[in-house]
C-alpha positions in Angstrom: 154.5 104.1 190.0 153.8 105.0 193.6 154.9 107.2 196.4 158.3 105.6 196.4 158.9 107.3 193.0 158.6 110.7 194.4 161.3 112.7 196.2 160.7 113.8 199.8 160.2 117.4 198.5 157.6 116.3 196.0 155.7 114.3 198.6 155.6 117.4 200.8 154.6 119.7 198.0 151.8 117.5 196.9 150.5 116.4 200.3 150.6 119.8 202.0 149.1 121.5 198.9 146.1 119.1 199.3 145.8 119.8 203.0 145.9 123.5 202.5 143.3 123.4 199.7 141.0 121.3 201.8 141.3 123.4 204.9 140.7 126.6 202.8 137.6 125.0 201.2 136.2 124.0 204.6 136.8 127.4 206.2 135.5 129.3 203.2 132.4 127.1 203.1 131.8 127.7 206.8 132.0 131.5 206.3 129.8 131.4 203.2 127.2 129.2 204.9 126.8 131.9 207.7 124.9 133.9 205.1 121.9 131.7 205.8 122.3 132.3 209.5 122.9 136.0 209.6 121.5 137.0 206.2 124.6 138.9 205.4 125.6 138.6 201.7 129.1 139.9 202.4 129.8 136.6 204.2 128.8 134.7 201.2 131.1 136.7 198.9 134.1 136.5 201.3 133.6 132.8 202.0 133.4 132.0 198.3 136.5 134.1 197.6 138.4 132.2 200.2 137.4 128.9 198.5 138.5 130.1 195.1 141.7 131.6 196.4 142.8 128.2 197.7 141.6 126.2 194.6 145.0 126.6 192.9 146.6 124.3 195.5 144.3 121.5 194.3 146.3 121.3 191.1 149.3 119.9 193.0 147.2 118.1 195.5 145.1 116.2 193.0 148.2 115.4 190.9 149.8 114.0 194.0 146.9 111.7 194.5 146.6 110.6 190.9 150.3 109.9 190.7 150.4 107.9 194.0 147.3 105.8 193.2 147.2 105.7 189.3 150.7 106.6 188.2 150.0 109.9 186.3 149.7 113.6 187.0 147.1 116.0 185.6 147.6 117.1 182.0 149.1 120.6 181.7 145.9 122.3 180.4 143.8 121.0 183.3 146.6 121.6 185.8 147.1 125.2 184.7 143.3 125.8 184.6 143.0 124.7 188.2 146.0 126.8 189.1 145.1 130.0 187.3 141.6 129.8 186.0 139.8 130.6 189.3 141.5 133.9 190.0 138.6 135.7 188.3 136.0 134.1 190.5 138.1 134.8 193.6 138.5 138.5 193.0 134.8 139.0 191.9 133.5 137.3 195.0 135.9 139.2 197.2 134.8 142.5 195.7 131.2 141.5 196.1 131.7 140.9 199.8 134.1 143.7 200.8 132.4 146.5 198.9 129.2 145.8 200.9 131.3 146.5 204.0 133.3 149.5 202.8 131.2 151.2 200.1 127.7 149.7 200.2 126.2 152.5 198.0 128.8 151.9 195.2 129.1 148.2 195.6 127.2 147.2 192.4 129.2 149.5 190.2 132.6 148.4 191.6 131.6 144.7 191.3 130.4 145.3 187.7 133.7 146.9 186.7 135.7 144.2 188.4 133.6 141.5 186.7 134.1 142.9 183.2 137.9 143.1 183.7 138.2 139.5 185.1 135.7 138.0 182.7 138.0 139.2 179.9 141.0 137.7 181.8 139.1 134.4 182.1 138.3 134.3 178.4 141.9 135.1 177.4 143.3 132.5 179.8 141.0 129.8 178.4 141.9 130.8 174.9 145.6 130.6 175.6 145.2 127.2 177.3 143.8 126.0 174.0 146.0 127.8 171.5 149.4 128.4 173.2 149.7 127.0 176.7 153.2 128.4 177.2 151.7 131.9 177.4 149.9 130.7 180.6 152.6 128.7 182.4 155.4 126.2 182.0 155.7 123.1 184.2 158.7 122.8 186.5 158.7 119.3 188.0 155.6 117.4 188.9 154.0 119.9 191.2 155.4 123.3 190.3 154.7 125.6 187.4 156.2 128.9 186.3 153.5 131.3 185.4 153.7 133.7 182.5 153.9 137.5 182.7 150.2 137.8 181.8 149.1 135.5 184.6 151.5 137.2 187.0 150.3 140.6 186.2 146.6 139.8 186.7 147.4 137.7 189.8 149.5 140.5 191.3 146.9 143.1 190.5 144.2 141.0 192.2 146.3 140.3 195.2 147.1 144.0 195.6 143.4 144.9 195.4 142.5 142.3 198.0 145.4 143.5 200.3 144.4 147.2 200.0 140.7 146.6 200.6 141.5 144.2 203.5 143.7 146.8 205.2 141.0 149.4 204.7 138.5 147.2 206.4 140.9 146.3 209.2 141.6 150.0 209.8 137.8 150.6 209.9 137.5 147.7 212.5 140.2 149.3 214.7 138.3 152.5 214.8 135.1 150.8 216.0 134.0 151.2 219.6 132.9 147.6 219.7 135.5 145.3 221.3 134.2 142.4 219.2 134.8 144.2 215.9 138.3 145.4 217.1 139.2 141.8 217.9 138.0 140.7 214.4 140.3 143.4 212.9 143.2 142.1 215.0 142.7 138.5 213.8 142.4 139.6 210.2 145.5 141.7 210.4 147.4 138.6 211.8 145.9 136.6 208.9 147.2 139.2 206.4 150.7 139.2 207.9 150.9 135.4 208.0 149.8 135.2 204.4 152.5 137.6 203.3 155.2 135.8 205.3 154.0 132.3 204.2 153.8 133.3 200.5 157.2 134.9 200.5 158.8 131.8 202.1 157.1 129.5 199.7 158.2 131.5 196.6 161.7 132.3 197.8 163.4 129.0 197.1 161.6 128.7 193.7 162.8 132.2 192.7 166.3 131.5 193.8 166.3 128.4 191.7 165.1 130.4 188.7 168.2 132.6 188.9 170.6 129.7 189.4 171.0 129.6 193.1 170.5 126.1 194.4 169.8 125.7 198.1 170.5 122.7 200.3 167.5 120.2 200.0 167.0 120.2 203.8 166.7 124.0 203.8 164.2 123.9 200.9 162.1 121.2 202.8 162.2 123.3 206.0 161.1 126.4 204.2 158.3 124.6 202.4 157.0 123.0 205.6 157.1 126.3 207.6 155.5 128.2 204.7 152.6 125.7 204.6 152.1 125.7 208.3 152.0 129.5 208.3 149.5 129.6 205.5 147.2 127.0 207.2 147.4 129.1 210.4 146.5 132.1 208.4 143.2 130.4 207.4 142.4 129.8 211.0 142.9 133.5 211.8 140.8 134.4 208.8 138.0 132.3 210.3 138.3 134.0 213.7 138.4 137.4 212.0 135.3 137.0 209.9 133.2 135.0 212.3 134.7 135.1 215.9 132.9 132.3 217.5 130.9 133.3 220.7 133.1 131.1 222.9 136.2 132.9 221.7 134.5 136.3 221.9 133.4 135.7 225.5 136.9 134.6 226.5 138.7 137.5 224.9 136.4 140.3 226.0 136.2 139.0 229.5 140.0 138.9 229.8 140.2 142.4 228.4 
């Protein structure tokens, strides 16, 4: 088996998933590493959360590589663990970082409560992967899986928490008198909007297929490519929003 055994859509799914995961890991690692430069633990938490948020795309990316070079895809338990087993780490790290910015006096309590909830989620997920994997997800093709209600509920709750706290921080940034902080807020807002648009586009054709609506393959490919480009662009704006390199800061503030 080789790349010739994959459809054009599968090649794009696998390759762009790998690219997105790698870019997310790099940018997250850069943000987290700035903890050592600025001694701000919130950057460590936010950077690690960005890494864990993009880990699920490694499932399809790694399966793509193993299929092309070795003729097999990851076994379902491992594939699903990579896809859904890191949500807990993502939300815990995020709350560790964002609470230090929004509610520094209550950060420890909020992180403790979040950790308890998502440690339970993690234990249940691993248990289900061992005992009844269909309660976690069902594979649809080589690089797509349909997650269960349990996974969807926790994933949706985590995404909502991240979105709300992110918007609260952005609002706080807009109210600052510092032009640098305002620009950071603008970049983060763009990142949020791009993530919402990209995620909706990526899931749209899959959801339509689930209800029996089959789109033209060319339209599906176009939607997938645009969605991945938007999501990767979102990572760049996240980098600008959290770190805002001095060269960009100087250019923006000078022009303003």
